[in-house]
N, C-alpha and C positions, 0 to 999 in steps of 0.2 A: 312107254310106261316106265322106262328106267330113269327118265328125267325127274319125275315127281319127288322121289325121296331126296334128291340133291337140292331142289328148290325149297323143300320144307325145312331142310337144315340151314339154308341161307338166311331166312327171315329173322330168326333170333339174333344172328350176328349183326344184321343191319340195324335192328332195333337197339341193340346194345351200343353199337357205334354212334347211333343218333343220340342216345342218352348221354354218352360221354361228351359229344360235341355240345349239346345243350348245357350240360353242367359246366363244361369248360368255358363256354361263352358267358354264362352267368357269373362264374368266378372272375373271368377276365374283366367283364363289365364292372363288377364290384371293385376289383383291384385298381382299375384305371380311373375310378371316380376321383375328382379333386378332393383334397383334404381340407376341411374347414376347421380352423382352430377357434374354439368358442370358449366363452366364459358364461357362467350362469348369473342371471339377474338376481340381485338380492336386496333386502331391506337393510337400512342402517342410517348412520348420520351422514348428511350431505354438508358440504363445506362451501360457503360463499367466499370466493378468493379473488384477489386482484393479481393478475399476471404481470410479469415484467421481465426484463432482461437484466442480467447481472454481469459485472466485471470485477475481477480481483485487481487491486492496485496497492502499491506501497503507500504507507501513511504520508510520506513526503520524500522528496529527493533533493539533493543539493549538489551543485556543480562546484567543486572546490577550485578556487583560483589563487594564483600567486599575487600577493600584494605588492611585490617588488620584482625588479629584473634580476636575473641570475642564470647560472648554468646548473642544470640538474646533475648533482654529483652521484646520487644513488637513490634507489626507491625501495620500499618495503618488499621483501621477497614474496609476500602474500598479495601484492598489488597486481592481481590478475582477475579478469572478469569472472564473476561468480563467487569469488572468495569472500569470506567474512572478515570484518575488521572490528576491533574493539575501540571504544571511546578512548582517545588519548594516544592511540598507536600512531607512530610516525609514518606518514604516507610517502613523502618525498623530502630529501635533503638537498638544498642548494649549496653551492660552493661558497663558504664564508671567509675565504682567505683574505680578500681585500678588506672586508669589514673587520676582521680580527686585527689587522695592522692599524686601522683607524681607531679601534677601541683601545689598543695599547698606547697610542699617541695621546688620546683623550685622558686616559688614566694618568699618564706622566704629567700632563698639563695641570690636572686637578691636584695631583700630589705636590707639585712645585708651588702652586698657589697656597695650598694649606701649610706647607713648610715656611713659606715667606711670612704668612700671618703669625705662625707660631713663634717665629724668630723675633717678632716685635717690630714696631714701626719707629722710625726716627722722630716722628711727631710726638711720641710718648715722652721721649727724653727732653725734647724742646719744651713740652708742656710742663714737665716737672721743674725745669730750670726757670721758666717764666713764673710759675707759681711761687718758687722760692724767692725770686726777685720781688714779686708783688707783696710777699709777706713782710719783707724788710721795708718796702716803700710804705706799706700800710702802717707799720709800727712807727716810722718816722713822721708820717702824716698825722697820726694821733698825738704825737709829741709836739706837733707844730713846727717841725724842722724841715718840712717839704711842702711845696706848693700843691694846691688842689689839682691843678692841671697835670702835674707830673703823676699824682696819684691816679687820676682818671686814665691817663695814657697807659700806665702800667696795668690797670685793670682791663682796659680794652685789649691789650696784647694777650692777656691770658684768655679772654673770651674768644679772640680770633683763633688762637691755636686750638682751643676746645672745639670750635666750630669746624676747623680743618680736620681735627681728629674724628669728629662725628661723620663728616662727609667721607673721609677715607674709609671709615668702618662700613658705611653703606656701600661704597664702591667695591670694597673687598667682598662683602656679602653677595653683591650682584655678580661679581666675577666668579665667585665660588658656585653660586646657583647656576650661572650660565654654563660653567664647565661641567657641573653635574648633569644639567639638562642635555648637553651635547653627548655626554657619555651614555645617559639613559636612552637617548634617541638611537644611538648606534647599537646599543644592546637590544633594543626593541626591533631594530632592523634585522639584527642577527637572528632574533627569536622567530621573526616572520619567515626566515629562510628555512626553518624546520616546520614543514606543513603537517599538521596532525589532524586526526579524525575527530570532529566535534561530537560524534555520537556513534553508537554501535550500529553497524549496517553491513551492507553487501556492496561489492564493487560492480557497477553496471557499465562503466566505460573507463578507459585509461588513455589519456591524451599526451602524457609527458613520459620521457624515457631518459636514462642516463646519457649525458652529453648534449641534450637539447638546451639551446639558449632561449630563455623565455622572457617575455615582457610583462610589465605589470598588468594584471587582469587576464593573463593567459590561463586557460583551463588546464587543470592538472589531472583531476579524476572526478568521476561522478559517483556519489554514494546514494544508496537508497536504504531506508530504514528496514529493519527486520520485521517490524510490525506491519501487518497487512490490514487493509479495509476491503470490505465487500460492498460495492456500490450497486444499487438497483435503480433502474429507470422505470417509472410507472406512468402510464398514459394519464392524461388529464381527467378522463371520464371515470377512471378507477381510483383516483388519488384521494377523493374526498373522505373515504372511510378508513384510510390508513392511520394507525395510531402507534405510538411508541409502546413496545411490550407485546405486540401481536406476534403470533407464531407464523413461521414461514417454512416452506419446503423448497430446498434449493437443489438444482441439478447443474453440475459443472461438466462441460462437454468432454474434458479428458477422462472423467469418471462417470459417464452418463448412465452406467448401470446402477449407480448409487443415488439414494435420496438422503439429503442431509437436513437436519433440523436447524432452524435458525430463529432469530427474534429481531424485531425492528428495534434498533438502538438509537437512531437519530433520523429526523426528517428535516430536510433543508426547506427554508421558507420560500425559496424562489425556484422557478423552472429553468431548465436548459433553454437559453434563448434561441438555439438553432432548431431543436426538436420539439420544444414545448412539453417535454416529459419531465416529471418531477423526480428529484433525486432522494433516495432513501438509503440509509446505511444499515447493514445487517451484521449481527454477530452469529457466526456459525458455531454451534455448541458441541458438535461431535465429529470434527474433522482434524486430522493430524496437521499441525501448523506447516510442515514442509510441503504439503500438497497445495497450499495457497500460493501459487506462483503468479507474480504480477503479469497481467496480460491475458490470463485465461478467462473465458466467458461462459455463460450458461443461462439458465432460466430460473425464475422464482414464482411462486404463488404465495401471497400473504393472506392468511386466514382472517377475514373480516366478519364472518358470521357462521353459525352452525345450526342445523335443525334436523329432525327425523325425516327420513324419506322412504317412500314405499318401494321405489325402484332405483337402484344404482348400478351403473355399468362402467367399464373402463372408458376413459376419454377417447382412446384410440379406436373404439368401436363406432364412433360417430362418423357419419358421412353427410356432412352439413346438418340437415334436420331429419336425417333418416338413419336407420340401422338395418343391417342384414340379420334376420331371425332365421334360425334353422328349425324346421318343424317336420318330424318324420322323415329326415334326410333330405328335405327339399328347402331351397333358399327362398326366403320371402323378403322383399324390400318393404320396410315398414316405416311410415312417417311417425315422428315422435315430437313431443313438446319438452324442451329442456328447462330445467330449473337452474340450480347452482352448477357451475362448471369450474373445476379446479385442475391442478396440474396433471393428475393421473386418473381422475374420475369425473363422472357427470351424474347429476340427478335427472331422472326422467319422470315428469309429472303426469304425462299421458302417453299411451301407446305401448307400454310394456307392463308385464306382470312378473312378480318374483317367480323364479324357477324357469323362466324361458331362457333360451340360449342365443347369444349374439356372437357374430363373427368378429374377431378382434385383430386379425392379421391379414395382410394382402387383400384388402377390400376391393381393390381394382380388378382382381382376378375373378370376381363372382358377378353373376347376374341373377335376377329373379327367375325362379323356375329351375335353376341348376340342381341336379341331384349330386349330393356330396357325401363324403365319409367324414364323420364328426370325430374330432380329437378334442376332448375337454381339458382345458388348462385348470390348474388349481384355483380354487375360489379366492385365494388370497393374492392373486397375481397383481391386483391393483393396490394392494396394501403398500405402505411405505417400505421400501427396501433398505436394508442396512448392510 
């Protein structure tokens, strides 16, 4: 009889413990549910867009070469890869010692020739004497005191000397011009030994250093322009609707969290012969110029059309032609019909209604029938990020 009171007190404790276990299991089960990050289907404008890949390039590059042989005497202190150079800056100075000597010699030769001409020619005095003699002969001939043959002989003597003087003048001019040309050639040669930047740019490679002995045509330095171009490659099937002035959204891989606005600025009339993809140039309107580093790549979608859509979802929610819909905490694999698809969004023409929720991350982690805990992302998550 003494056992009964003890058993009656034990039952409430067992029931309480059982309740705690059930509640704990329910909480644990809820806590261990996989988290599904979802976004809500909404209505809005859908965009017909042509996708493509982009690459940032310099407008053009130039490998500076030496026109003549010489030894590198010095180089610009800024001549290091990545440094900026202004138009007209001296890049490399070659040793001009030998050319300077030749220039001095050429100047002396030219000066001597000019002084010789300034001093006058002996032919001038011979001509003056011959003209004086002819004047007397002509006077006597008119008086009939000299034969016509002597008169003609005296006249021919003057003409001969005049011809000699004209030839001498031509030869002197030729010699002076030749000496000037030799001097100019040496001065141009010296000028070429100072290699200057033909445009403002950046150093991408340096091939010559002080002490190097270089030959004509040897590479000195490679310059790239500071101006950048953004080149997009568009597939043949998407190219037909591309036009200059169309808007574009660009993602560059180093800054992939950002969406940049752009516009089509140029369309090349031919395709890349290797890939058969068409080249389009873009102007990015809202990016800092220093971020456009040659060689970086990314993606682009060019807007070729726009219309009102009943259902829009993030593009990343698509699983081929299906989406994962979460309804009452349970995952459903739903087939859908796509309309326009652009860089970060997609129009669904059949299969979804506004207000439904679709999973947008880690799609491979879910299966139809999974029970999940829902975390809703902001509805503007597919909007263009700035």
